[in-house]
C-alpha positions, 0 to 999 in steps of 0.5 A: 179831591179832583172831579175827573172828566167823564161821559155816560152812555146807555143802551136798553140794558146797560149804562157805560161810564168812561172816566178819564183819570191820568196817573192812577194805578189799578190797585188804587181804584175803588168803585161802589154801586148802590142802587142809583149811585156809582161812586169812583175813587182813585186818589186824587180823583173822586166822582159820585154819579146819581142815575135816574134809575137803578143799576146793579153789579152782576156777571155782565158788569165790568170795569177796564183800565186803558193805560194808553188813553187813561180811560176807565170804562165801567159797564153796569146793568140796568135793574129795569131793562129799557128804562131811559 
């Protein structure tokens, strides 16, 4: 497994993770959000992040794949808004 390049940003209500994973197909991408963890898998890439606070998947959460930059942008909602 290869750990992809990634960055993490946040604001008062969301956490955004940008994962750079060249040569992946959208149908092979898997995400799991569980409490304070985000797990990403798309062969040959694997990434598990543990955040200091809890995140949730809700109607505002989303993931987007940009084939021109090979970036997967994942936006998750903070369980406790304002938490850093």
